[in-house]
VEXDREN-2710 file (C-alpha; in Angstrom, 1 decimal):
% VEXDREN-2710
k/r/px/py/pz
1/MET/52.5/92.8/53.5
2/LYS/49.9/95.2/54.7
3/VAL/50.2/97.5/57.8
4/LEU/47.1/97.9/60.0
5/ASN/47.1/100.4/62.9
6/PHE/44.2/99.7/65.2
7/GLY/44.5/102.8/67.2
8/SER/43.2/106.0/68.9
9/LEU/42.4/109.3/67.3
10/ASN/42.3/112.4/69.6
11/LEU/41.9/116.1/69.4
12/ASP/44.8/117.6/71.4
13/TYR/44.2/120.8/73.3
14/VAL/47.7/122.1/74.0
15/TYR/48.3/124.8/76.6
16/ASP/51.6/126.6/76.9
17/VAL/52.5/127.1/80.6
18/ASP/55.5/128.2/82.7
19/HIS/55.2/125.0/84.8
20/PHE/52.8/122.1/85.2
21/VAL/49.8/122.8/87.3
22/ARG/50.2/121.6/90.9
23/GLU/47.6/120.3/93.2
24/GLY/45.2/123.2/94.2
25/GLU/46.9/125.6/91.9
26/THR/45.3/127.8/89.1
27/ILE/47.6/129.2/86.5
28/SER/47.2/131.1/83.2
29/SER/48.2/129.7/79.8
30/ALA/50.3/131.8/77.4
31/ASP/48.8/130.1/74.4
32/MET/46.4/127.4/73.3
33/ASN/46.3/125.3/70.1
34/VAL/44.2/122.4/68.8
35/PHE/46.1/119.7/67.0
36/CYS/45.2/116.2/65.7
37/GLY/46.8/113.5/67.9
38/GLY/46.3/110.3/69.7
39/LYS/49.0/107.7/69.7
40/GLY/47.3/105.8/67.0
41/LEU/46.8/108.7/64.7
42/ASN/50.3/110.0/65.3
43/GLN/51.9/106.6/64.5
44/SER/49.8/106.2/61.3
45/VAL/50.8/109.7/60.2
46/ALA/54.5/108.8/60.8
47/LEU/54.1/105.6/58.8
48/ALA/52.4/107.4/56.0
49/LYS/54.9/110.2/55.9
50/ALA/57.7/107.6/55.9
51/GLY/56.2/106.2/52.7
52/VAL/54.3/103.2/54.1
53/LYS/50.7/102.4/53.0
54/VAL/48.9/102.2/56.3
55/TYR/45.3/101.3/57.1
56/HIS/44.0/102.9/60.2
57/ALA/41.1/101.3/62.1
58/GLY/39.4/103.2/64.9
59/ALA/36.5/105.4/65.9
60/VAL/35.7/109.1/66.0
61/GLY/32.7/111.2/66.9
62/SER/30.4/112.2/64.0
63/ALA/30.2/115.8/65.1
64/ASP/33.9/116.5/65.8
65/GLY/35.8/113.8/63.9
66/ALA/36.2/115.4/60.5
67/MET/39.5/117.1/61.4
68/LEU/40.9/113.8/62.5
69/LEU/39.9/112.0/59.3
70/GLU/41.3/114.8/57.2
71/ALA/44.6/114.6/59.0
72/LEU/45.0/111.0/58.1
73/SER/43.7/111.2/54.5
74/ASN/45.8/114.2/53.7
75/VAL/49.0/112.1/54.3
76/GLY/47.7/109.1/52.3
77/ALA/46.5/106.9/55.2
78/ASP/43.5/104.6/54.4
79/ILE/40.6/105.7/56.6
80/SER/38.0/103.2/55.3
81/TYR/38.2/101.3/58.6
82/ILE/37.3/104.2/60.8
83/LYS/33.8/104.2/62.3
84/LEU/31.7/107.2/63.2
85/TYR/29.7/107.3/66.4
86/ASP/27.2/109.7/67.8
87/MET/29.5/110.8/70.7
88/SER/32.6/112.8/71.3
89/SER/35.9/111.9/69.8
90/GLY/38.7/111.2/72.1
91/HIS/40.6/114.2/73.3
92/ALA/43.6/115.2/75.4
93/ILE/44.4/118.2/77.6
94/ILE/48.2/118.8/77.2
95/GLN/50.3/121.1/79.3
96/LYS/53.5/122.1/77.6
97/ASN/56.1/123.8/79.7
98/ARG/59.0/126.2/78.7
99/ALA/61.4/123.2/78.3
100/GLY/59.1/121.6/75.8
101/ASN/58.1/118.8/78.1
102/ASN/54.5/117.8/78.5
103/CYS/51.9/116.2/80.8
104/ILE/48.7/114.8/79.4
105/LEU/45.1/114.2/80.6
106/LEU/43.4/111.8/78.3
107/TYR/39.7/111.3/77.6
108/GLY/38.9/108.1/75.5
109/GLY/35.6/109.1/73.9
110/ALA/34.9/107.1/70.8
111/ASN/38.2/105.3/71.1
112/GLN/36.6/103.4/74.0
113/ASN/33.6/102.3/71.9
114/ILE/35.5/99.7/69.8
115/GLY/33.3/96.6/69.9
116/ILE/34.2/92.9/69.2
117/ASP/32.0/92.7/66.0
118/PHE/33.7/95.8/64.6
119/ILE/37.2/94.3/65.3
120/LYS/36.3/91.0/63.6
121/GLU/34.9/92.9/60.6
122/VAL/38.2/94.8/60.2
123/LEU/40.6/92.0/60.8
124/LYS/38.9/89.7/58.2
125/ASP/40.7/91.8/55.5
126/PHE/44.1/91.1/56.9
127/ASP/46.2/87.9/57.0
128/LYS/49.4/86.1/57.9
129/GLY/52.5/88.2/57.6
130/ASP/50.6/91.5/57.8
131/ILE/51.6/93.9/60.6
132/LEU/49.2/94.9/63.3
133/LEU/50.3/98.0/65.2
134/LEU/48.6/98.6/68.6
135/GLN/48.6/101.0/71.6
136/ASN/46.6/101.0/74.8
137/GLU/44.2/103.8/73.9
138/VAL/41.3/101.8/72.4
139/SER/38.9/99.3/74.0
140/ASN/39.1/95.5/73.7
141/LEU/42.9/95.6/73.2
142/SER/43.2/92.0/74.5
143/PHE/40.7/90.8/72.0
144/ILE/42.4/92.6/69.1
145/ILE/45.7/90.9/70.1
146/ASP/44.1/87.5/70.3
147/GLU/42.4/87.9/66.9
148/GLY/45.4/89.3/65.2
149/TYR/47.6/86.4/66.5
150/LYS/45.0/83.9/65.3
151/ARG/45.4/85.3/61.8
152/GLY/49.2/85.1/61.9
153/MET/49.7/88.8/61.9
154/SER/53.0/90.3/63.2
155/ILE/51.9/92.3/66.3
156/VAL/53.7/95.4/67.3
157/LEU/52.6/96.9/70.7
158/ASN/53.4/100.2/72.2
159/PRO/51.7/99.6/75.7
160/SER/50.9/103.1/76.6
161/PRO/49.3/104.2/78.8
162/ILE/50.0/101.4/81.3
163/ASN/46.9/100.3/83.2
164/GLU/45.0/97.2/84.1
165/LYS/44.1/96.5/80.5
166/ILE/47.7/95.7/79.6
167/PHE/47.8/93.0/82.2
168/GLU/44.7/91.4/80.7
169/CYS/46.6/90.9/77.4
170/ASP/48.6/87.8/76.4
171/LEU/51.8/89.7/75.7
172/GLU/53.5/86.4/74.6
173/LYS/51.6/86.9/71.3
174/VAL/53.4/90.2/70.7
175/GLU/56.4/90.1/68.4
176/TYR/57.7/93.7/68.9
177/LEU/57.3/95.6/72.2
178/ILE/58.2/99.3/72.0
179/LEU/58.1/101.1/75.4
180/ASN/59.9/103.6/77.6
181/GLU/61.7/103.1/80.9
182/ILE/58.6/103.9/83.1
183/GLU/56.3/101.6/81.1
184/ALA/58.9/98.8/81.3
185/ALA/59.1/99.2/85.0
186/ASP/55.3/99.2/85.4
187/ILE/55.0/96.0/83.3
188/LEU/57.6/94.3/85.3
189/GLY/56.4/95.6/88.6
190/ALA/59.9/96.8/89.2
191/SER/60.9/99.8/91.4
192/ASP/64.4/100.1/89.8
193/THR/64.2/101.8/86.4
194/GLY/67.9/101.4/85.6
195/GLU/68.5/100.5/81.9
196/ASP/70.5/97.3/82.4
197/GLU/68.1/95.9/85.0
198/LEU/65.1/96.6/82.9
199/ILE/66.6/95.0/79.8
200/GLU/67.6/91.9/81.8
201/LYS/64.2/91.5/83.3
202/LEU/62.3/92.2/80.1
203/THR/64.3/89.6/78.2
204/LYS/63.9/87.1/81.0
205/LYS/60.1/87.7/81.1
206/PHE/59.6/87.8/77.3
207/PRO/62.5/85.6/75.9
208/GLY/61.1/85.3/72.4
209/MET/60.1/89.0/72.0
210/LYS/61.9/91.7/70.1
211/ILE/62.1/94.7/72.4
212/VAL/62.8/98.4/71.8
213/LEU/63.4/100.3/75.0
214/THR/63.4/104.1/74.5
215/LEU/65.5/106.1/77.0
216/GLY/64.8/109.7/76.3
217/GLU/68.0/111.7/76.0
218/LYS/70.0/108.5/76.3
219/GLY/68.6/107.2/73.0
220/SER/67.2/103.7/72.7
221/VAL/68.2/100.0/72.9
222/TYR/66.9/97.1/70.8
223/VAL/67.3/93.6/72.1
224/ASP/66.3/90.1/70.9
225/LYS/67.6/86.6/71.2
226/THR/70.7/87.2/69.2
227/GLN/71.6/90.9/69.4
228/LYS/71.6/94.1/71.4
229/ILE/71.8/97.4/69.5
230/ARG/72.1/100.9/71.0
231/GLN/71.0/104.0/69.2
232/GLU/72.0/107.5/70.3
233/ILE/69.7/110.5/69.8
234/TYR/70.3/113.2/67.2
235/LYS/70.6/116.6/68.9
236/ALA/67.8/119.1/68.4
237/ASP/66.5/122.3/69.9
238/VAL/63.5/121.0/71.8
239/VAL/60.3/122.9/71.3
240/ASP/57.7/120.2/72.1
241/THR/58.2/116.5/72.9
242/THR/54.6/115.6/72.0
243/ALA/54.5/112.8/69.5
244/ALA/58.3/112.2/69.6
245/GLY/57.8/108.6/70.7
246/ASP/55.0/108.0/68.2
247/THR/57.2/109.3/65.4
248/PHE/60.0/107.0/66.6
249/THR/57.6/104.0/66.5
250/GLY/56.2/104.8/63.1
251/TYR/59.6/105.3/61.5
252/PHE/61.1/102.2/63.1
253/ILE/58.3/100.1/61.7
254/ALA/58.6/101.8/58.3
255/GLY/62.3/100.9/58.3
256/LEU/61.5/97.2/58.9
257/VAL/58.8/97.3/56.2
258/ALA/61.3/98.7/53.8
259/GLY/63.7/95.8/54.5
260/LYS/66.2/97.8/56.5
261/ASP/68.2/96.0/59.2
262/VAL/67.3/96.9/62.8
263/SER/70.3/99.3/63.2
264/GLU/69.2/101.3/60.1
265/ALA/65.6/101.3/61.2
266/LEU/66.6/102.6/64.7
267/LYS/68.8/105.3/63.1
268/GLN/65.9/106.4/60.8
269/ALA/63.5/106.5/63.8
270/ALA/65.9/108.6/65.9
271/LYS/66.4/111.1/63.1
272/ALA/62.7/111.5/62.6
273/ALA/62.0/111.9/66.3
274/SER/64.7/114.6/66.6
275/ILE/62.9/116.6/63.9
276/THR/59.5/116.2/65.7
277/VAL/60.7/117.6/69.0
278/SER/61.9/120.7/67.2
279/ARG/58.3/121.6/66.2
280/LYS/55.0/122.4/67.9
281/GLY/52.1/120.0/68.0
282/ALA/51.5/116.3/67.6
283/SER/50.9/115.0/64.1
284/PRO/51.8/118.3/62.3
285/SER/55.3/118.1/63.8
286/ILE/56.0/114.7/62.2
287/PRO/58.5/114.9/59.3
288/PHE/58.3/113.5/55.8
289/ALA/60.8/110.9/54.7
290/LYS/62.6/113.4/52.5
291/GLU/63.3/115.6/55.6
292/VAL/64.6/112.6/57.5
293/CYS/66.9/111.6/54.7
294/GLU/68.4/115.1/54.5
295/LYS/69.2/115.2/58.3
END
């Protein structure tokens, strides 16, 4: 079994602020740091640090992508399926407040230059039973899902950010859907974001799917045709929540790849995410498997 993450790679410009900027307001930042990020890169880093051999497919700018490639190769991820374009890499402007929470402005850059021919070229090297991990930060997501499904790959989707591209995808082809309460409500077109209502509506809409609903401080819930499993969070001193969800996703998949049952995979993911929120930055904050085992 091989794991392919067809995902974004971003440079994260993180600004420490007292509060998030309001409409018409100008504020000063106490600090600014540049980190490697993007949901795709973060999840590949989490998988690699968890001990999984992960192949990352995506695109970066030829002038500013070296830092992103180095971040992946340094943790052992395979970067042979990353294409260089004569344009800017994706980047994000991240405000981080005193509580460690964040808000993000995303620019797609090279991530939005993923073409159909490139997708076909990558996927020809993967087959039935391999895992295809996806997020909604690259172009032609619907086509990637269709092609992966044709090849019999097990598709894991973290549908973030939610926009019109998600509704162009045939989500029935997805095996695992990993999303938070807001994303679930948006996919369902529901105004009520209560946990029980969301789970009921998700399972009704996608009866054959395996769903992980992340609930922030309330932990997470896994549900499929036969079981419902709740996972509480592990307490941590929150410094920065950036990449916490990506860490959870990567470590959850790593648990499944290692043959753990769902409850153990959820526990591993929750431990890893609790370490991530106690550190600054996106990919640099993601722990190695040894740290997670010791928690």
